[in-house]
TORLORO-20620 format. One record per atom (N, C-alpha, C): x negated, y negated, z negated; residue in three letters; atom name; residue number from 0. Coordinates in steps of 0.2 Angstrom, whole numbers. Layout:
# TORLORO-20620
xx/yy/zz/residu/atome/num
X/Y/Z/ala/CA/NUM
...
//
This chain:
# TORLORO-20620
xx/yy/zz/residu/atome/num
-5/4/0/met/N/0
-1/1/-1/met/CA/0
-2/-7/1/met/C/0
-11/-5/-2/gln/N/1
-16/-11/-3/gln/CA/1
-12/-14/10/gln/C/1
-16/-13/13/tyr/N/2
-16/-16/16/tyr/CA/2
-6/-19/15/tyr/C/2
0/-18/16/ile/N/3
5/-22/17/ile/CA/3
3/-24/12/ile/C/3
4/-28/9/met/N/4
2/-33/1/met/CA/4
-3/-40/7/met/C/4
-7/-36/8/lys/N/5
-11/-42/11/lys/CA/5
-7/-44/19/lys/C/5
-3/-40/22/phe/N/6
1/-40/29/phe/CA/6
8/-39/29/phe/C/6
11/-42/24/pro/N/7
19/-41/22/pro/CA/7
22/-42/29/pro/C/7
22/-47/29/cys/N/8
26/-49/38/cys/CA/8
24/-43/43/cys/C/8
30/-45/48/phe/N/9
29/-40/55/phe/CA/9
25/-45/58/phe/C/9
23/-54/58/ser/N/10
21/-57/63/ser/CA/10
13/-55/61/ser/C/10
10/-54/54/glu/N/11
4/-50/52/glu/CA/11
1/-46/55/glu/C/11
4/-42/53/ala/N/12
5/-35/53/ala/CA/12
2/-34/58/ala/C/12
7/-34/65/arg/N/13
7/-34/71/arg/CA/13
-2/-39/74/arg/C/13
-2/-44/70/asp/N/14
-10/-49/73/asp/CA/14
-14/-43/70/asp/C/14
-13/-42/65/arg/N/15
-20/-39/64/arg/CA/15
-23/-34/66/arg/C/15
-16/-30/70/leu/N/16
-18/-23/72/leu/CA/16
-20/-27/78/leu/C/16
-18/-33/80/lys/N/17
-22/-35/87/lys/CA/17
-29/-36/84/lys/C/17
-30/-39/80/lys/N/18
-37/-39/80/lys/CA/18
-44/-34/77/lys/C/18
-42/-28/76/ile/N/19
-41/-22/75/ile/CA/19
-44/-20/82/ile/C/19
-41/-20/85/lys/N/20
-44/-19/93/lys/CA/20
-44/-22/97/lys/C/20
-44/-30/97/glu/N/21
-51/-31/100/glu/CA/21
-58/-32/96/glu/C/21
-59/-34/93/glu/N/22
-63/-30/89/glu/CA/22
-69/-24/88/glu/C/22
-65/-21/90/arg/N/23
-66/-12/92/arg/CA/23
-66/-10/85/arg/C/23
-65/-10/80/leu/N/24
-65/-11/71/leu/CA/24
-63/-3/70/leu/C/24
-68/1/67/arg/N/25
-63/8/63/arg/CA/25
-61/7/60/arg/C/25
-53/5/57/arg/N/26
-48/4/51/arg/CA/26
-42/10/51/arg/C/26
-43/16/54/ser/N/27
-37/18/55/ser/CA/27
-33/19/50/ser/C/27
-32/20/45/asp/N/28
-30/22/37/asp/CA/28
-27/13/37/asp/C/28
-28/7/40/glu/N/29
-25/3/37/glu/CA/29
-21/3/44/glu/C/29
-22/5/50/val/N/30
-18/6/54/val/CA/30
-10/9/53/val/C/30
-13/16/51/val/N/31
-7/19/52/val/CA/31
-3/15/44/val/C/31
-8/16/41/glu/N/32
-3/11/36/glu/CA/32
4/4/37/glu/C/32
-1/-1/40/leu/N/33
3/-5/43/leu/CA/33
10/-3/50/leu/C/33
4/2/52/trp/N/34
12/5/59/trp/CA/34
15/7/53/trp/C/34
18/14/48/glu/N/35
23/15/43/glu/CA/35
27/9/39/glu/C/35
22/4/37/gly/N/36
24/1/33/gly/CA/36
29/-3/35/gly/C/36
24/-7/41/val/N/37
29/-14/43/val/CA/37
32/-11/51/val/C/37
25/-13/56/leu/N/38
28/-12/62/leu/CA/38
35/-5/64/leu/C/38
34/1/61/ser/N/39
38/6/66/ser/CA/39
45/6/62/ser/C/39
49/-2/59/lys/N/40
53/-5/60/lys/CA/40
56/-9/63/lys/C/40
52/-11/66/asn/N/41
52/-17/70/asn/CA/41
48/-17/76/asn/C/41
50/-9/79/thr/N/42
47/-9/85/thr/CA/42
50/-14/92/thr/C/42
56/-16/92/arg/N/43
58/-19/98/arg/CA/43
55/-27/96/arg/C/43
53/-27/92/lys/N/44
53/-34/90/lys/CA/44
45/-38/95/lys/C/44
41/-31/95/leu/N/45
35/-31/102/leu/CA/45
35/-30/109/leu/C/45
43/-31/107/gly/N/46
43/-33/118/gly/CA/46
40/-23/120/gly/C/46
36/-27/127/asp/N/47
30/-22/131/asp/CA/47
24/-19/128/asp/C/47
21/-25/123/glu/N/48
18/-22/119/glu/CA/48
17/-17/111/glu/C/48
22/-15/113/val/N/49
23/-7/111/val/CA/49
21/-3/113/val/C/49
22/-2/119/trp/N/50
15/3/124/trp/CA/50
9/4/119/trp/C/50
6/-1/122/thr/N/51
-4/-2/118/thr/CA/51
0/-1/111/thr/C/51
2/-2/106/val/N/52
3/-2/99/val/CA/52
2/6/99/val/C/52
10/11/102/tyr/N/53
10/17/100/tyr/CA/53
2/21/102/tyr/C/53
-2/16/108/glu/N/54
-9/21/111/glu/CA/54
-15/21/104/glu/C/54
-12/14/101/gln/N/55
-18/12/95/gln/CA/55
-14/16/88/gln/C/55
-10/15/88/val/N/56
-8/21/81/val/CA/56
-6/28/82/val/C/56
-10/32/89/cys/N/57
-10/41/92/cys/CA/57
-18/36/89/cys/C/57
-21/35/91/ile/N/58
-26/39/89/ile/CA/58
-29/36/83/ile/C/58
-27/29/78/ala/N/59
-29/31/71/ala/CA/59
-25/37/67/ala/C/59
-18/40/69/ala/N/60
-16/44/64/ala/CA/60
-21/52/65/ala/C/60
-24/53/73/leu/N/61
-26/57/75/leu/CA/61
-37/57/71/leu/C/61
-34/52/68/asp/N/62
-42/51/64/asp/CA/62
-39/53/56/asp/C/62
-34/49/55/cys/N/63
-33/51/48/cys/CA/63
-27/61/47/cys/C/63
-27/63/50/asp/N/64
-25/68/52/asp/CA/64
-20/70/50/asp/C/64
-15/64/55/arg/N/65
-7/62/54/arg/CA/65
-3/65/58/arg/C/65
-3/73/61/leu/N/66
-3/75/68/leu/CA/66
6/72/67/leu/C/66
9/72/62/asp/N/67
16/68/62/asp/CA/67
18/62/67/asp/C/67
14/58/65/ile/N/68
13/50/69/ile/CA/68
10/50/75/ile/C/68
4/56/76/ser/N/69
2/55/83/ser/CA/69
5/59/89/ser/C/69
9/66/86/arg/N/70
16/68/92/arg/CA/70
19/64/93/arg/C/70
23/62/87/asn/N/71
31/56/91/asn/CA/71
28/50/95/asn/C/71
20/49/92/cys/N/72
18/43/98/cys/CA/72
16/45/105/cys/C/72
14/52/106/val/N/73
13/54/113/val/CA/73
19/56/116/val/C/73
25/59/112/lys/N/74
31/59/115/lys/CA/74
32/52/116/lys/C/74
35/50/113/leu/N/75
35/42/116/leu/CA/75
33/39/123/leu/C/75
27/39/120/leu/N/76
24/39/129/leu/CA/76
24/40/134/leu/C/76
24/47/133/asp/N/77
26/54/139/asp/CA/77
32/52/141/asp/C/77
39/50/139/ala/N/78
44/49/142/ala/CA/78
44/39/145/ala/C/78
39/34/142/arg/N/79
41/29/146/arg/CA/79
35/31/153/arg/C/79
27/34/151/phe/N/80
24/33/159/phe/CA/80
23/45/157/phe/C/80
25/47/161/pro/N/81
26/55/162/pro/CA/81
21/56/166/pro/C/81
17/54/171/asn/N/82
10/56/177/asn/CA/82
4/51/174/asn/C/82
4/46/168/ser/N/83
-2/44/165/ser/CA/83
-7/48/163/ser/C/83
-14/46/164/ser/N/84
-20/53/161/ser/CA/84
-22/48/156/ser/C/84
-21/45/154/arg/N/85
-22/42/146/arg/CA/85
-16/47/141/arg/C/85
-10/43/143/val/N/86
-6/50/141/val/CA/86
-6/56/139/val/C/86
-9/60/143/lys/N/87
-13/66/143/lys/CA/87
-17/66/141/lys/C/87
-20/63/141/arg/N/88
-29/64/137/arg/CA/88
-26/64/128/arg/C/88
-21/59/129/leu/N/89
-18/57/119/leu/CA/89
-17/64/117/leu/C/89
-13/68/125/ala/N/90
-11/73/123/ala/CA/90
-13/80/120/ala/C/90
-23/80/123/gly/N/91
-26/84/124/gly/CA/91
-29/84/118/gly/C/91
-29/77/116/met/N/92
-32/75/109/met/CA/92
-28/80/106/met/C/92
-22/78/103/asn/N/93
-15/83/99/asn/CA/93
-17/89/101/asn/C/93
-18/90/104/leu/N/94
-20/98/105/leu/CA/94
-27/102/103/leu/C/94
-32/98/101/glu/N/95
-37/97/101/glu/CA/95
-37/95/93/glu/C/95
-32/92/90/ala/N/96
-30/94/83/ala/CA/96
-28/100/78/ala/C/96
-26/102/82/asp/N/97
-23/107/82/asp/CA/97
-25/113/82/asp/C/97
-32/110/85/gly/N/98
-37/119/85/gly/CA/98
-35/124/92/gly/C/98
-29/119/94/lys/N/99
-28/123/102/lys/CA/99
-34/121/108/lys/C/99
-41/124/106/phe/N/100
-45/119/111/phe/CA/100
-47/122/120/phe/C/100
-42/131/119/asp/N/101
-40/132/127/asp/CA/101
-36/127/132/asp/C/101
-29/125/128/asp/N/102
-26/122/130/asp/CA/102
-28/114/131/asp/C/102
-31/111/126/ala/N/103
-34/105/129/ala/CA/103
-40/107/133/ala/C/103
-43/110/135/ile/N/104
-49/110/139/ile/CA/104
-44/112/146/ile/C/104
-40/117/145/arg/N/105
-37/116/154/arg/CA/105
-34/110/157/arg/C/105
-31/108/148/met/N/106
-28/99/151/met/CA/106
-35/92/154/met/C/106
-40/92/152/tyr/N/107
-46/90/152/tyr/CA/107
-48/89/160/tyr/C/107
-46/95/161/glu/N/108
-51/99/166/glu/CA/108
-44/100/173/glu/C/108
-39/100/171/ala/N/109
-35/98/175/ala/CA/109
-35/88/177/ala/C/109
-36/86/174/leu/N/110
-37/78/172/leu/CA/110
-42/76/177/leu/C/110
-50/79/176/thr/N/111
-54/80/178/thr/CA/111
-56/80/187/thr/C/111
-51/86/186/lys/N/112
-53/88/195/lys/CA/112
-45/84/199/lys/C/112
-44/83/192/ala/N/113
-37/73/198/ala/CA/113
-41/69/199/ala/C/113
-45/69/196/asp/N/114
-53/60/196/asp/CA/114
-55/63/191/asp/C/114
-61/64/199/glu/N/115
-68/62/196/glu/CA/115
-73/58/192/glu/C/115
-69/52/192/thr/N/116
-70/49/188/thr/CA/116
-70/48/181/thr/C/116
-64/50/180/asp/N/117
-62/49/173/asp/CA/117
-69/53/167/asp/C/117
-70/49/164/thr/N/118
-77/51/160/thr/CA/118
-74/52/153/thr/C/118
-70/50/151/leu/N/119
-66/49/147/leu/CA/119
-65/59/144/leu/C/119
-62/60/149/ser/N/120
-57/67/151/ser/CA/120
-65/71/150/ser/C/120
-68/70/153/arg/N/121
-75/75/155/arg/CA/121
-80/75/146/arg/C/121
-79/70/143/lys/N/122
-84/66/138/lys/CA/122
-80/71/132/lys/C/122
-74/73/131/arg/N/123
-68/73/125/arg/CA/123
-68/80/129/arg/C/123
-71/86/135/leu/N/124
-71/91/136/leu/CA/124
-81/93/132/leu/C/124
-86/88/132/ile/N/125
-89/91/131/ile/CA/125
-90/91/121/ile/C/125
-88/86/120/ala/N/126
-84/86/111/ala/CA/126
-83/92/109/ala/C/126
-77/96/112/ile/N/127
-77/103/112/ile/CA/127
-80/107/113/ile/C/127
-82/108/117/leu/N/128
-90/112/117/leu/CA/128
-95/110/111/leu/C/128
-95/103/109/lys/N/129
-99/105/103/lys/CA/129
-96/104/96/lys/C/129
-91/105/99/thr/N/130
-83/107/88/thr/CA/130
-85/115/89/thr/C/130
-85/118/95/gln/N/131
-85/126/96/gln/CA/131
-92/128/93/gln/C/131
-96/122/91/lys/N/132
-103/124/92/lys/CA/132
-107/129/97/lys/C/132
-108/129/104/lys/N/133
-108/132/110/lys/CA/133
-114/124/111/lys/C/133
-117/121/111/tyr/N/134
-123/117/112/tyr/CA/134
-126/117/119/tyr/C/134
-129/124/118/arg/N/135
-132/123/127/arg/CA/135
-126/124/132/arg/C/135
-121/125/132/asp/N/136
-113/122/133/asp/CA/136
-114/116/135/asp/C/136
-113/113/129/ala/N/137
-113/104/130/ala/CA/137
-117/103/136/ala/C/137
-122/105/134/ile/N/138
-129/101/135/ile/CA/138
-129/103/145/ile/C/138
-127/108/145/glu/N/139
-127/107/152/glu/CA/139
-122/107/156/glu/C/139
-114/106/152/glu/N/140
-109/100/155/glu/CA/140
-113/93/153/glu/C/140
-117/87/151/leu/N/141
-118/84/149/leu/CA/141
-125/80/154/leu/C/141
-129/85/154/thr/N/142
-134/84/159/thr/CA/142
-127/82/168/thr/C/142
-125/88/169/asp/N/143
-121/87/174/asp/CA/143
-116/81/177/asp/C/143
-117/78/170/tyr/N/144
-110/72/169/tyr/CA/144
-117/66/170/tyr/C/144
-120/69/169/leu/N/145
-128/59/169/leu/CA/145
-132/60/174/leu/C/145
-130/67/181/lys/N/146
-131/66/187/lys/CA/146
-127/60/191/lys/C/146
-119/58/187/thr/N/147
-116/55/191/thr/CA/147
-115/51/190/thr/C/147
-115/51/180/phe/N/148
-116/42/178/phe/CA/148
-121/42/174/phe/C/148
-126/39/177/gln/N/149
-134/38/173/gln/CA/149
-135/32/172/gln/C/149
-130/28/169/asn/N/150
-132/23/164/asn/CA/150
-129/22/160/asn/C/150
-126/26/159/asp/N/151
-121/28/153/asp/CA/151
-124/29/147/asp/C/151
-127/26/142/gln/N/152
-132/24/137/gln/CA/152
-130/29/134/gln/C/152
-123/30/129/glu/N/153
-120/32/124/glu/CA/153
-121/39/123/glu/C/153
-120/43/133/ala/N/154
-121/49/136/ala/CA/154
-130/52/132/ala/C/154
-136/49/137/trp/N/155
-142/49/136/trp/CA/155
-143/49/130/trp/C/155
-140/47/125/leu/N/156
-142/45/117/leu/CA/156
-139/54/114/leu/C/156
-131/57/117/glu/N/157
-130/61/113/glu/CA/157
-136/67/116/glu/C/157
-137/67/119/leu/N/158
-139/73/126/leu/CA/158
-146/73/122/leu/C/158
-151/67/120/val/N/159
-153/67/116/val/CA/159
-154/71/108/val/C/159
-147/71/106/glu/N/160
-146/73/100/glu/CA/160
-143/80/99/glu/C/160
-140/80/107/leu/N/161
-140/91/108/leu/CA/161
-148/92/108/leu/C/161
-151/90/110/tyr/N/162
-160/94/113/tyr/CA/162
-161/95/110/tyr/C/162
-163/87/102/cys/N/163
-165/88/94/cys/CA/163
-164/96/89/cys/C/163
-155/96/90/his/N/164
-153/101/89/his/CA/164
-155/106/90/his/C/164
-158/109/97/glu/N/165
-157/116/97/glu/CA/165
-167/113/97/glu/C/165
-168/112/95/leu/N/166
-177/110/95/leu/CA/166
-181/107/101/leu/C/166
-178/107/106/asp/N/167
-183/104/114/asp/CA/167
-183/97/115/asp/C/167
-190/96/110/tyr/N/168
-187/89/110/tyr/CA/168
-195/87/116/tyr/C/168
-195/90/118/asn/N/169
-200/86/122/asn/CA/169
-194/86/129/asn/C/169
-187/86/130/lys/N/170
-181/85/133/lys/CA/170
-178/77/132/lys/C/170
-179/80/126/ala/N/171
-177/73/121/ala/CA/171
-182/68/122/ala/C/171
-186/69/121/ser/N/172
-191/63/123/ser/CA/172
-190/60/130/ser/C/172
-187/64/134/phe/N/173
-187/60/141/phe/CA/173
-181/58/140/phe/C/173
-176/60/139/cys/N/174
-170/58/136/cys/CA/174
-169/49/132/cys/C/174
-174/50/130/met/N/175
-175/44/125/met/CA/175
-178/39/128/met/C/175
-182/42/133/glu/N/176
-186/36/138/glu/CA/176
-181/35/142/glu/C/176
-177/37/145/glu/N/177
-172/33/147/glu/CA/177
-165/28/146/glu/C/177
-165/32/139/ala/N/178
-161/24/134/ala/CA/178
-165/18/135/ala/C/178
-172/19/131/leu/N/179
-176/15/130/leu/CA/179
-178/9/139/leu/C/179
-177/11/143/ile/N/180
-177/8/150/ile/CA/180
-172/4/150/ile/C/180
-167/6/148/his/N/181
-162/1/149/his/CA/181
-162/-6/142/his/C/181
-164/-1/140/his/N/182
-164/-8/128/his/CA/182
-170/-6/127/his/C/182
-175/-11/131/pro/N/183
-180/-10/127/pro/CA/183
-184/-15/122/pro/C/183
-175/-18/118/his/N/184
-177/-22/114/his/CA/184
-175/-19/107/his/C/184
-172/-15/108/asn/N/185
-166/-10/102/asn/CA/185
-171/-8/98/asn/C/185
-175/-10/92/his/N/186
-178/-6/89/his/CA/186
-179/-1/86/his/C/186
-171/3/84/leu/N/187
-167/9/83/leu/CA/187
-169/14/89/leu/C/187
-168/12/95/tyr/N/188
-172/14/101/tyr/CA/188
-179/16/100/tyr/C/188
-182/12/99/his/N/189
-190/12/99/his/CA/189
-189/18/92/his/C/189
-188/18/86/gln/N/190
-191/22/79/gln/CA/190
-187/28/82/gln/C/190
-180/29/86/arg/N/191
-181/36/88/arg/CA/191
-184/40/90/arg/C/191
-187/38/95/tyr/N/192
-193/41/103/tyr/CA/192
-198/41/97/tyr/C/192
-199/37/90/ala/N/193
-206/36/88/ala/CA/193
-207/44/86/ala/C/193
-199/44/81/glu/N/194
-198/52/79/glu/CA/194
-199/58/83/glu/C/194
-196/58/89/ile/N/195
-196/63/92/ile/CA/195
-203/66/96/ile/C/195
-208/58/97/arg/N/196
-214/61/99/arg/CA/196
-220/63/90/arg/C/196
-215/62/84/tyr/N/197
-220/63/79/tyr/CA/197
-219/71/80/tyr/C/197
-213/74/81/ala/N/198
-210/81/81/ala/CA/198
-213/85/85/ala/C/198
-215/81/90/leu/N/199
-218/88/95/leu/CA/199
-225/86/92/leu/C/199
-228/82/87/gly/N/200
-235/84/88/gly/CA/200
-242/83/91/gly/C/200
-247/83/90/gly/N/201
-253/83/94/gly/CA/201
-254/76/93/gly/C/201
-263/76/95/phe/N/202
-266/66/95/phe/CA/202
-261/61/99/phe/C/202
-260/66/101/glu/N/203
-259/59/110/glu/CA/203
-251/56/106/glu/C/203
-248/61/104/asn/N/204
-241/61/101/asn/CA/204
-240/55/93/asn/C/204
-244/57/89/ile/N/205
-241/54/88/ile/CA/205
-246/46/84/ile/C/205
-250/44/91/asp/N/206
-254/41/91/asp/CA/206
-249/33/95/asp/C/206
-244/38/99/thr/N/207
-238/35/105/thr/CA/207
-232/33/100/thr/C/207
-230/39/95/ala/N/208
-224/38/87/ala/CA/208
-230/33/85/ala/C/208
-235/31/83/arg/N/209
-238/26/80/arg/CA/209
-235/16/82/arg/C/209
-238/19/90/thr/N/210
-234/13/94/thr/CA/210
-230/9/95/thr/C/210
-223/16/93/his/N/211
-216/15/93/his/CA/211
-211/14/87/his/C/211
-216/15/83/phe/N/212
-215/12/77/phe/CA/212
-216/6/75/phe/C/212
-222/2/78/ala/N/213
-225/-5/76/ala/CA/213
-220/-6/78/ala/C/213
-217/-6/85/lys/N/214
-213/-10/92/lys/CA/214
-206/-10/87/lys/C/214
-206/-6/83/ala/N/215
-200/-6/80/ala/CA/215
-199/-11/72/ala/C/215
-203/-13/70/val/N/216
-205/-16/63/val/CA/216
-207/-21/68/val/C/216
-210/-23/75/gln/N/217
-211/-29/77/gln/CA/217
-203/-32/79/gln/C/217
-199/-26/82/leu/N/218
-194/-30/84/leu/CA/218
-187/-32/76/leu/C/218
-187/-27/73/cys/N/219
-186/-29/66/cys/CA/219
-189/-28/58/cys/C/219
-191/-35/56/arg/N/220
-198/-32/51/arg/CA/220
-195/-27/46/arg/C/220
-189/-28/44/trp/N/221
-184/-24/40/trp/CA/221
-184/-17/40/trp/C/221
-186/-15/45/asn/N/222
-186/-8/46/asn/CA/222
-188/-4/44/asn/C/222
-184/-1/37/thr/N/223
-189/3/33/thr/CA/223
-192/10/36/thr/C/223
-184/14/40/asp/N/224
-190/20/41/asp/CA/224
-195/16/46/asp/C/224
-194/14/49/ala/N/225
-200/11/54/ala/CA/225
-208/10/50/ala/C/225
-206/7/45/leu/N/226
-211/7/44/leu/CA/226
-216/13/40/leu/C/226
-211/16/35/tyr/N/227
-215/24/34/tyr/CA/227
-217/26/39/tyr/C/227
-214/28/47/gly/N/228
-215/31/50/gly/CA/228
-223/28/52/gly/C/228
-223/21/51/met/N/229
-233/17/54/met/CA/229
-234/20/49/met/C/229
-235/22/43/cys/N/230
-239/23/35/cys/CA/230
-242/33/39/cys/C/230
-235/37/40/ile/N/231
-239/42/43/ile/CA/231
-243/45/47/ile/C/231
-239/42/53/cys/N/232
-243/40/58/cys/CA/232
-251/39/56/cys/C/232
-252/32/55/ala/N/233
-256/29/55/ala/CA/233
-262/36/51/ala/C/233
-261/35/46/ser/N/234
-265/39/39/ser/CA/234
-267/46/44/ser/C/234
-263/50/47/his/N/235
-266/53/52/his/CA/235
-271/52/56/his/C/235
-268/48/60/leu/N/236
-276/44/65/leu/CA/236
-282/42/62/leu/C/236
-281/39/55/ala/N/237
-288/36/53/ala/CA/237
-291/41/52/ala/C/237
-289/50/51/ile/N/238
-295/56/50/ile/CA/238
-294/60/52/ile/C/238
-291/58/60/ser/N/239
-292/62/64/ser/CA/239
-298/61/67/ser/C/239
-300/69/72/gln/N/240
-306/70/72/gln/CA/240
-308/69/78/gln/C/240
-302/68/82/lys/N/241
-300/66/91/lys/CA/241
-300/59/92/lys/C/241
-300/57/85/ala/N/242
-301/49/87/ala/CA/242
-310/45/88/ala/C/242
-307/40/91/thr/N/243
-314/37/90/thr/CA/243
-316/33/81/thr/C/243
-322/29/80/ala/N/244
-322/27/77/ala/CA/244
-319/22/77/ala/C/244
-317/16/79/gln/N/245
-313/12/83/gln/CA/245
-304/12/79/gln/C/245
-304/17/82/lys/N/246
-296/18/83/lys/CA/246
-296/22/73/lys/C/246
-299/26/72/arg/N/247
-298/27/65/arg/CA/247
-300/21/60/arg/C/247
-303/18/60/arg/N/248
-304/10/58/arg/CA/248
-295/6/60/arg/C/248
-294/5/64/asp/N/249
-290/1/68/asp/CA/249
-284/3/65/asp/C/249
-282/11/62/asn/N/250
-278/15/61/asn/CA/250
-277/14/53/asn/C/250
-284/16/48/gln/N/251
-282/13/43/gln/CA/251
-280/7/42/gln/C/251
-282/1/45/arg/N/252
-278/-4/44/arg/CA/252
-272/-5/47/arg/C/252
-270/-3/52/tyr/N/253
-265/-2/51/tyr/CA/253
-257/-1/47/tyr/C/253
-262/7/44/gly/N/254
-259/9/38/gly/CA/254
-257/7/29/gly/C/254
-261/2/29/glu/N/255
-262/-3/25/glu/CA/255
-257/-9/26/glu/C/255
-259/-10/32/trp/N/256
-253/-15/31/trp/CA/256
-246/-12/32/trp/C/256
-244/-8/34/ala/N/257
-238/-6/34/ala/CA/257
-235/-1/27/ala/C/257
-240/-2/23/ser/N/258
-239/2/14/ser/CA/258
-238/-5/10/ser/C/258
-244/-10/13/asn/N/259
-241/-18/10/asn/CA/259
-233/-22/12/asn/C/259
-232/-21/17/gln/N/260
-223/-24/17/gln/CA/260
-219/-19/16/gln/C/260
-220/-13/15/leu/N/261
-216/-8/12/leu/CA/261
-216/-11/3/leu/C/261
-221/-13/3/ile/N/262
-224/-13/-6/ile/CA/262
-217/-20/-8/ile/C/262
-220/-23/-6/glu/N/263
-217/-31/-6/glu/CA/263
-209/-31/-5/glu/C/263
-207/-27/0/lys/N/264
-201/-26/2/lys/CA/264
-198/-24/-6/lys/C/264
-200/-20/-8/his/N/265
-197/-16/-12/his/CA/265
-198/-18/-19/his/C/265
-204/-23/-19/ser/N/266
-208/-26/-24/ser/CA/266
-200/-35/-26/ser/C/266
-198/-36/-20/asp/N/267
-191/-42/-18/asp/CA/267
-184/-38/-22/asp/C/267
-183/-32/-21/lys/N/268
-178/-28/-21/lys/CA/268
-177/-28/-29/lys/C/268
-182/-25/-32/leu/N/269
-182/-23/-40/leu/CA/269
-184/-28/-45/leu/C/269
-187/-32/-43/gly/N/270
-187/-40/-46/gly/CA/270
-192/-38/-52/gly/C/270
-192/-45/-58/ala/N/271
-199/-44/-61/ala/CA/271
-200/-36/-65/ala/C/271
-193/-35/-67/glu/N/272
-194/-29/-72/glu/CA/272
-196/-23/-67/glu/C/272
-195/-24/-64/gly/N/273
-193/-17/-58/gly/CA/273
-202/-15/-55/gly/C/273
-206/-19/-56/arg/N/274
-213/-20/-50/arg/CA/274
-216/-13/-54/arg/C/274
-218/-14/-61/ser/N/275
-221/-7/-60/ser/CA/275
-221/-3/-57/ser/C/275
-215/-1/-56/lys/N/276
-212/5/-54/lys/CA/276
-218/8/-46/lys/C/276
-217/-3/-42/val/N/277
-218/-2/-36/val/CA/277
-227/1/-34/val/C/277
-231/5/-40/lys/N/278
-236/5/-40/lys/CA/278
-236/13/-38/lys/C/278
-232/14/-40/asn/N/279
-230/21/-38/asn/CA/279
-228/23/-31/asn/C/279
-225/21/-28/ile/N/280
-226/20/-21/ile/CA/280
-233/19/-18/ile/C/280
-236/15/-19/ser/N/281
-241/13/-18/ser/CA/281
-245/18/-17/ser/C/281
-247/21/-25/leu/N/282
-251/28/-27/leu/CA/282
-247/33/-21/leu/C/282
-242/34/-19/leu/N/283
-241/39/-14/leu/CA/283
-242/36/-9/leu/C/283
-243/32/-5/leu/N/284
-243/30/0/leu/CA/284
-251/31/1/leu/C/284
-256/27/-3/glu/N/285
-263/29/-3/glu/CA/285
-264/37/-1/glu/C/285
-261/41/-1/gln/N/286
-262/49/-3/gln/CA/286
-258/50/1/gln/C/286
-254/48/7/leu/N/287
-251/52/10/leu/CA/287
-255/54/18/leu/C/287
-257/58/20/gln/N/288
-257/62/25/gln/CA/288
-253/67/28/gln/C/288
-254/68/34/val/N/289
-249/76/37/val/CA/289
-256/81/37/val/C/289
//
């Protein structure tokens, strides 16, 4: 009832739903509560806007496991738009929520057969394969998808995670490079790429990982994970027999800089009373080796 108390009248509830949709906020519980408490009793006031509201409420209801609401929304939408692929996709999502994956797959396959550019239905198929833990099949389907839609960055990142799940870090690294080409200033992309190269192991991979952890820190100086990654990689390279004397000295300096940044960051958070605890971090970082 907390959301109804904030937006008790029809116009406020309607405007709130519109804002959630426009700003792409994931507030499913709020959407469902406003629908049940206010908007469902005044659907005539929505006019033609009611159909987009039904779609929004349907997706939110699925997210909240309120299949009674989502089924009713699909029923009303299907009666108004019997041949709509968007409505059929919502029906497929309801089938997924019911655990009827085979029926949902048949529906999505029919949609993609009718329209090869229907990316959303193809992604739903991949989501089902993940849910069924058929990761190799999901990789195959997603790889085939990217042959057509090469600029879909979300798909590349999803493929990265699927390959990492299968411990295929070489292919995960390639996919992450594709994402970096399109978003070279995203510090999280550099961090993820560095983590994958570090997982591959070996002098060259760890050297590359240290470079990209450093780039992530350059783009976002308070990226703590990247700072820790820099420390780990630099500590390894500083004692590696494959590194030149100059490279070992450089990495010792990089590691010291990153550890000082971490100590400063944690000192600021802990305040004066907790500064003594930071000494433990310093000791751990000095002993950190791969």
